[in-house]
N, C-alpha and C positions, 0 to 999 in steps of 0.2 A: 504494500498501500504506499502509496506516496503519501512523501510527512508532511506535505505543504496542505493538505486536506485538513488539519487538526489548528489553521488560521481561518478556516469558515467559520466555526462557533465562537472563536475567537472576537472577528469581525461583527459577527451577530450580536455580541454582548456589549462590544461598543457603540454600534449603532443603539442597541437599548438604549444606553446611559444617555448618548447625543438626546435620543426622545424626550426621555424625562428629564432634562437639562431645558427644552425647548418646553416643555408643559408646563414647567416653573413663573419664567415671564410671562405665559398666557394667563395662569389663572393670577397670576397679582395683579394686573393690568386689570381683568373683570372684577374681581375685591374692589380695587381703588373706583372703581366704577360707581359702586353700589354700596360700599361701606365709607365712610371715614375712620383711613385708618391714621395712625401719630405718625408724620411724617418724620421726625428726632425722634423717635423711637426707634423706626421699620429700619435705620442701617444698621440698628449693631442689636436690637431683640428682637428674635422668632414670635416672641409671645404676643407681640404686636397684631398678627396673621391671624384668620380666623384658621379654624380646623380642616377648610378645604386644601387651605397651601400649606399648614403645616405637613400632612401629608404626601406632597409633592416634594415639599424641601424635604423631608427626615429620607424618605424615598432614593432622593439625590445621594444623600450620603450611605446609603446602604449600598450604593454602588459602587463604594471606595471600601468596601468591608470584604463581603468573600470571594466578589468578582478578580480581585489582585492577586488571591491564594488559584481562582481555577486560570487566571492571566500563565501566573508563574509556572505553573504545574506545565501546560495546554504548551510553553517555549521548553522544556522539561525533556515533553516529551518529543516535540522535535527536536533539540539536540541531539538526542542520544538516538535519531532514527528508532522509533518505538512507537511511533503510531499503529495502533491498528485500529481494526472495521471495531473490535469493543469498544475500545478506548477514544473513537470516534462519537460512538454511540452514545457512550455516557457526556461526553463532551454539549454532545445535542442536547440531549435531557435533559443538562443544567441547565441551558440557554432556555430552553423551553419553561419547566420551571418558574427560571427569575422574571420572565415574563409574565406569567402567572401570578407571581410573588405582585408586580407592577401593580399590573390590575386589583386584586385584593387591599394590596397597602392602600391606594391613592382610591381606591370604591371604597366598598363596604369597609374595610381596616378591620373585618374580625379576625381577633387573636389568635381563635382557636383554628379558623383556615390559615392564616398567615404562616402560623408554628409551623402544621404540616407542612405546608408549601418550604416553607425555610428546612423543616429537619431531613425532608427528603433531598433537595438543595444539597445540604449538608453532605449526607451518604453520598451521593456521585460524588461529590469532590471527594472524600476518601477513600472513594472507589479508583479516581484517575490518580490519587496518591498513590495506591496500589501497582496503578499501571507504570505509574514513573520508578516506585523502586523494582517492578520487575525486570523495565527496561535498563535499572543500573545496573541489576544483577545478571542482564544479562552480556552487557558489556565486559563484566570483570570474567 
């Protein structure tokens, strides 16, 4: 299997991050048209914004937590030339769960659902880590 295929889920995750980034100013501009937001306070304090904006803002932060591990693991698989069909499937599964997480987090924000999605995506990261370890052992 071509190692460069691992970059497809990486690019998909990056695009997802950009999409969430774009949602934030849209949500903020909508709120500014309908709600009086303390202009002096909003520059430094997220609590100025209503929940609809905070959900998106918090999700932007989430895009720089476990996805950082995902990027590192994918690059390690590529560097080790250890990209397999299984690893690629796991990587795409992770990204799909991150998309679901965005919808839940910025939508209903049901903690029980969000937690299940997060735990499933974390499990896929652990499996991806196992793929990297397998690749390291194969190199020796």
